[in-house]
C-alpha positions in Angstrom: 105.6 97.8 103.6 104.8 94.6 105.4 101.3 93.2 105.1 99.1 93.5 108.1 97.0 90.6 109.3 93.8 91.9 107.6 95.6 92.3 104.3 96.6 88.7 103.8 93.9 86.2 102.8 95.3 82.7 103.4 93.7 80.1 101.3 91.4 82.6 99.6 93.2 82.6 96.3 94.4 79.0 95.9 97.5 79.5 97.9 98.4 83.0 96.7 99.5 85.5 99.3 97.1 88.3 98.4 95.8 87.1 95.0 97.1 86.3 91.5 97.1 90.0 90.3 99.4 91.2 93.0 101.5 88.0 92.8 102.2 88.5 89.1 102.9 92.2 89.5 105.5 91.3 92.2 106.9 88.6 89.9 107.2 90.9 86.9 108.9 93.7 88.9 111.3 91.3 90.6 112.2 89.7 87.3 112.7 93.2 85.8 115.2 94.1 88.4 116.9 90.7 88.1 117.5 91.5 84.4 118.9 94.9 85.2 121.1 93.3 87.9 122.7 91.1 85.3 122.9 93.7 82.6 125.0 95.8 85.0 127.1 92.7 85.9 127.7 91.4 82.4 128.0 94.6 80.4 131.8 94.6 81.0 132.6 91.3 79.2 132.0 92.7 75.7 134.2 95.7 76.7 137.2 93.4 77.4 138.8 94.1 74.0 138.5 97.8 74.5 139.9 97.7 78.0 142.8 95.5 76.9 143.6 98.0 74.1 143.2 101.1 76.3 145.0 99.9 79.5 147.0 96.9 78.4 145.3 94.6 80.9 146.1 90.8 81.2 143.3 88.3 80.9 143.6 87.6 84.7 143.0 91.3 85.4 140.0 91.3 83.0 138.6 88.3 84.7 139.0 90.0 88.1 136.6 92.8 86.9 133.9 90.1 86.6 134.9 88.2 89.7 135.0 91.4 91.9 131.2 91.7 91.6 130.6 88.1 92.7 133.0 88.4 95.6 131.2 91.4 97.2 127.8 89.8 96.4 128.9 86.7 98.3 130.2 88.7 101.3 127.1 90.9 101.6 124.4 88.3 100.8 123.9 86.9 104.3 123.8 90.1 106.3 121.4 91.7 103.8 119.1 88.7 103.6 119.1 88.5 107.4 118.0 92.1 107.6 115.4 91.6 104.8 114.0 88.4 106.6 113.3 90.3 109.8 112.5 93.8 108.5 111.2 94.3 104.9 111.9 92.5 101.7 110.5 95.3 99.5 112.4 98.2 101.1 115.6 96.1 101.1 115.2 95.5 97.3 114.5 99.2 96.6 117.7 100.1 98.5 119.8 97.5 96.8 118.7 98.5 93.3 119.4 102.1 93.9 122.9 101.4 95.2 124.0 99.0 92.4 122.6 101.3 89.7 124.5 104.4 91.0 127.7 102.2 91.3 127.3 101.1 87.7 127.0 104.7 86.5 130.1 105.6 88.5 132.1 103.1 86.4 132.0 105.5 83.4 134.0 108.1 85.4 136.9 105.8 86.3 140.3 106.6 84.9 142.5 103.6 85.7 142.2 99.9 86.5 142.1 100.3 90.3 139.2 102.7 90.2 137.2 100.5 87.8 137.9 97.4 90.0 136.6 99.3 93.1 133.5 100.6 91.3 132.8 97.1 90.1 133.1 95.8 93.6 130.6 98.5 94.7 128.1 97.2 92.0 128.3 93.8 93.7 127.8 95.2 97.1 124.6 96.7 96.0 123.4 93.5 94.3 124.3 91.4 97.4 121.3 89.5 98.6 119.0 90.4 95.7 118.7 86.9 94.3 117.9 85.4 97.7 115.5 88.1 98.8 113.8 88.3 95.4 113.4 84.5 95.3 111.9 84.5 98.8 109.4 87.2 97.9 108.2 85.3 94.8 108.1 82.0 96.6 105.8 83.5 99.3 103.5 85.2 96.8 102.7 82.0 94.8 101.4 78.4 95.7 104.2 75.9 96.4 103.1 73.8 93.4 104.4 76.5 91.1 107.6 77.2 92.9 110.1 75.2 90.7 109.0 76.8 87.4 108.8 80.2 88.9 112.3 80.0 90.4 113.6 78.8 87.0 111.9 81.7 85.3 113.2 84.2 87.9 116.8 83.0 87.6 116.4 82.7 83.8 115.9 86.4 83.7 119.5 86.7 84.9 120.4 85.0 81.7 118.3 87.4 79.7 119.9 90.3 81.5 123.3 88.8 80.7 122.3 88.6 77.0 121.3 92.3 77.0 124.4 93.3 78.9 126.8 91.5 76.6 125.0 92.8 73.5 124.5 96.4 74.7 128.0 96.8 75.9 129.6 96.1 72.5 127.0 98.1 70.6 127.2 101.2 72.9 131.0 101.1 73.0 131.2 101.0 69.2 129.1 104.2 69.0 130.0 106.3 72.0 133.0 104.6 73.7 133.2 102.0 76.4 132.7 104.4 79.3 129.3 105.3 78.0 128.1 101.7 78.2 128.2 101.8 82.1 126.1 105.0 82.2 123.4 103.8 79.8 122.8 100.5 81.5 122.8 102.0 85.0 119.7 104.3 84.6 116.9 101.7 84.2 117.7 100.3 87.7 116.9 103.6 89.3 113.5 103.8 87.5 112.5 100.2 88.5 113.6 100.9 92.1 111.0 103.6 92.3 108.3 101.5 90.8 109.1 98.6 93.1 107.8 100.5 96.1 104.3 99.4 94.9 105.1 95.7 95.3 103.3 94.0 98.3 105.5 92.5 100.9 104.8 89.3 102.9 104.4 89.3 106.6 107.6 88.7 108.6 107.2 85.1 109.9 107.2 84.5 113.6 110.0 82.3 114.9 110.5 80.3 118.0 112.8 82.0 120.6 115.7 79.7 119.7 115.6 80.5 116.0 115.0 84.2 116.7 118.0 84.4 118.9 120.2 82.5 116.4 119.4 84.9 113.6 119.7 88.2 115.3 123.3 88.7 114.2 125.6 87.7 111.3 127.7 85.7 113.8 124.7 83.9 115.1 123.4 83.3 111.6 126.8 81.8 110.6 126.6 79.4 113.5 123.0 78.5 112.5 124.2 78.0 108.9 126.9 75.6 110.0 124.4 73.7 112.1 122.0 73.5 109.2 124.7 72.3 106.8 125.5 69.6 109.3 121.9 68.6 109.6 120.9 68.8 106.0 123.1 66.7 103.6 121.0 67.9 100.7 121.8 71.6 101.4 125.5 70.7 101.8 125.8 68.9 98.6 123.7 71.3 96.6 126.0 74.1 97.9 128.9 72.1 96.3 127.2 71.2 93.0 125.6 74.5 92.3 128.8 76.6 92.3 130.8 73.9 90.5 128.4 74.2 87.5 128.5 78.0 87.7 132.3 77.9 87.4 131.7 76.5 83.9 128.8 78.9 83.1 130.5 82.0 84.3 133.7 81.2 82.4 131.8 80.7 79.1 129.7 83.8 79.6 132.7 86.0 80.5 135.1 84.8 77.8 132.9 83.9 74.8 133.0 87.5 73.3 136.8 87.5 73.6 137.1 84.0 72.2 135.0 85.0 69.1 137.1 88.2 68.8 140.4 86.4 68.9 139.7 83.0 67.3 136.9 83.9 64.8 138.3 87.3 64.0 135.0 89.2 64.8 134.9 92.9 65.7 134.1 93.4 69.5 130.5 94.5 68.9 129.8 91.6 66.5 131.4 89.2 69.0 129.2 90.6 71.8 126.1 90.1 69.8 127.1 86.6 68.7 128.1 85.6 72.3 124.7 87.0 73.5 123.0 84.2 71.5 124.8 81.6 73.6 123.7 83.3 76.8 120.1 83.5 75.3 120.2 79.7 74.8 121.1 79.5 78.4 118.1 81.5 79.5 115.8 79.2 77.5 117.6 76.1 78.8 117.2 77.1 82.5 113.4 77.4 82.1 113.1 74.2 80.1 115.3 72.1 82.4 113.5 73.6 85.5 110.2 72.5 84.1 111.6 69.0 83.2 113.0 68.6 86.6 109.7 69.7 88.2 107.9 67.1 86.2 110.4 64.4 86.9 110.2 65.1 90.7 106.4 64.9 91.0 106.4 61.2 92.1 109.9 60.9 93.2 111.6 64.1 94.5 115.1 62.7 94.0 114.5 62.4 90.3 114.6 66.2 90.1 118.3 66.0 91.0 118.9 63.0 88.9 117.8 64.9 85.8 119.9 67.9 86.7 123.0 65.7 87.2 122.5 64.0 83.8 122.2 67.4 82.0 125.4 68.7 83.7 127.3 65.7 82.3 125.8 66.4 78.8 126.8 70.1 79.0 130.4 69.2 80.0 130.7 66.7 77.1 129.4 69.1 74.4 131.5 72.1 75.5 134.7 70.1 76.0 134.3 68.7 72.4 133.4 72.1 71.0 136.7 73.7 72.3 138.9 70.6 72.0 137.9 69.1 68.7 141.0 70.6 67.1 143.2 68.6 69.5 141.6 65.5 68.1 142.5 66.4 64.6 138.9 67.5 63.7 138.1 70.7 61.9 134.6 71.6 62.9 134.4 74.9 61.0 133.3 78.1 62.7 129.5 77.5 62.1 129.5 74.0 63.5 131.6 75.0 66.5 129.3 77.9 67.3 126.3 75.5 67.0 127.9 73.4 69.7 128.5 76.5 71.8 124.8 77.2 71.6 123.8 73.7 72.5 126.3 73.7 75.4 124.8 77.0 76.5 121.3 75.5 76.5 122.4 72.6 78.6 124.8 74.2 81.1 122.2 76.4 82.9 120.1 73.4 83.9 120.8 73.9 87.6 119.6 77.5 87.9 116.0 77.1 89.0 116.3 73.6 90.4 118.9 74.3 93.1 117.0 77.4 94.3 113.7 75.4 94.6 115.5 72.5 96.4 117.1 74.8 99.0 113.9 76.6 99.7 112.2 73.2 100.1 114.6 72.1 102.8 114.8 75.4 104.8 112.5 76.8 107.5 109.8 79.1 106.1 110.7 81.9 108.5 114.3 82.2 107.2 113.8 81.5 103.5 115.7 84.6 102.3 118.5 83.9 104.7 118.6 80.2 103.7 118.6 81.1 100.0 121.5 83.5 100.8 123.5 80.5 101.9 123.2 79.1 98.4 123.9 82.6 96.9 127.1 82.8 99.1 128.4 79.5 97.7 127.3 80.3 94.1 128.9 83.7 94.0 132.1 83.1 96.0 132.9 79.6 94.8 131.2 79.7 91.4 130.7 83.0 89.6 133.7 84.7 91.2 136.0 81.7 90.4 135.1 80.8 86.8 136.2 84.0 85.0 139.4 84.3 87.1 140.5 80.6 86.6 139.8 80.9 82.8 141.7 84.2 82.6 144.7 82.8 84.5 144.8 79.7 82.4 144.5 81.8 79.3 147.6 83.8 80.3 149.5 80.5 80.8 148.2 78.6 77.7 145.7 80.1 75.3 142.0 81.1 75.7 140.9 78.1 73.7 142.8 75.6 75.8 141.6 77.3 79.0 138.0 77.0 78.0 138.5 73.4 76.9 139.3 72.2 80.4 136.6 74.2 82.3 133.9 71.6 81.6 135.5 69.3 84.2 133.6 71.4 86.8 130.4 70.2 85.2 131.3 66.6 86.1 132.0 67.6 89.7 128.6 69.3 89.8 126.8 66.1 88.5 128.5 64.0 91.2 127.4 66.4 94.0 123.8 66.4 92.8 123.7 62.6 92.7 124.9 62.5 96.3 122.3 65.2 97.3 119.5 63.2 95.7 120.0 60.4 98.3 118.9 62.7 101.2 116.5 65.1 99.5 113.3 63.2 100.3 114.1 62.9 104.0 115.3 66.5 104.3 112.1 67.7 102.5 110.0 65.8 105.1 112.1 67.1 108.0 111.8 70.7 106.9 108.0 70.4 106.8 107.8 68.8 110.2 110.2 71.4 111.7 108.0 74.3 110.3 104.9 72.7 111.8 106.5 72.3 115.2 107.8 75.9 115.2 104.4 77.3 114.3 102.8 75.5 117.2 105.7 76.5 119.5 105.4 80.2 118.7 104.3 82.5 121.5 100.6 83.0 121.9 99.3 85.8 119.7 102.4 85.8 117.5 101.7 86.2 113.8 101.9 83.0 111.8 103.4 82.4 108.4 101.2 83.0 105.4 100.7 80.1 103.0 103.4 79.9 100.3 
């Protein structure tokens, strides 16, 4: 469903690919699928108490059910984004949504831990590359001046999906059993996949022979990625800071329902609803901090990363205090402690939109989805996959409260990495623009050019 040359209207709609109406339709559909993506990912966390009771699983095993999705997402992200960049973003997204929805439905038929772990890995395989491809599609439909806020909203929809997943899992399990939760949340993805065929794709961007050759295979792309990381200090440090913060985020999201169930004595369904409020605060925070960072970076691009680093530090301080106040001899009370959880949730998602916009800013326009998949690889494999597993392992050794108390140290690591990245962001931003101009002029005569984005 790629656009032909006569479909695109460069410059005719203030930088929109084919006009505001089609752009906002693509945005709405892409956000809808992002929400379903994370509903299917996160529905399991509110089912932890049921699974622990039914199969006698350890916290490390429970954490692995969350991490398995992120591992397969990470491993499949680059090949799928590479295919999407050179073939079709829309068709790739339709195929991905169909696969992950069917895999989610299959979880309801599992009869032991091994089967469920394999089914969860299949969910991740279907979701691999979606965030990168969806971000590239949105970025190309809209003017560049709107990109930071739009990326924040797109990735904030993941938080909203997580809210719904955590909430629905507990409620459905209480009424119809934990197996039914997987089936109920898997159906909407199939419906949206069918509707997504009406989204307009952007034209595949012409590349110079050297870039074309480098991105024809996963192996070639891997070499290109290493080369890009060596050339762009911003991309390198963002790919360190982003997953570090997500270790904290994923640990809190995965284990908050269980924490409230064990430490506050809530029933699983009540704990799921309450934990969903923390995730909802994260959804709001990602949009707010994305907009704040955009505003801060208007005159000085590096300020965008300075703001993000500062909020990472604040989130670490708030959450460490919330979980560790008892070790200081302070009795916060359940309501005050939960208020701090909500504040920490609002702060800790500050990186979501910013890092995606920064990476797209410093990458060649012709390989935006592939470039964004580099970030996705790091975020999933070193961030989302690691957080629940580390927290679960530490919980088995200590207690869940103590495990979550030490997780904020990763927020401090993220802040440091973003401060280092800010030193090279301006230069890399300029370099990416110059590189794109040179490649367009160097493209073969008659080759299609990139549409404005």
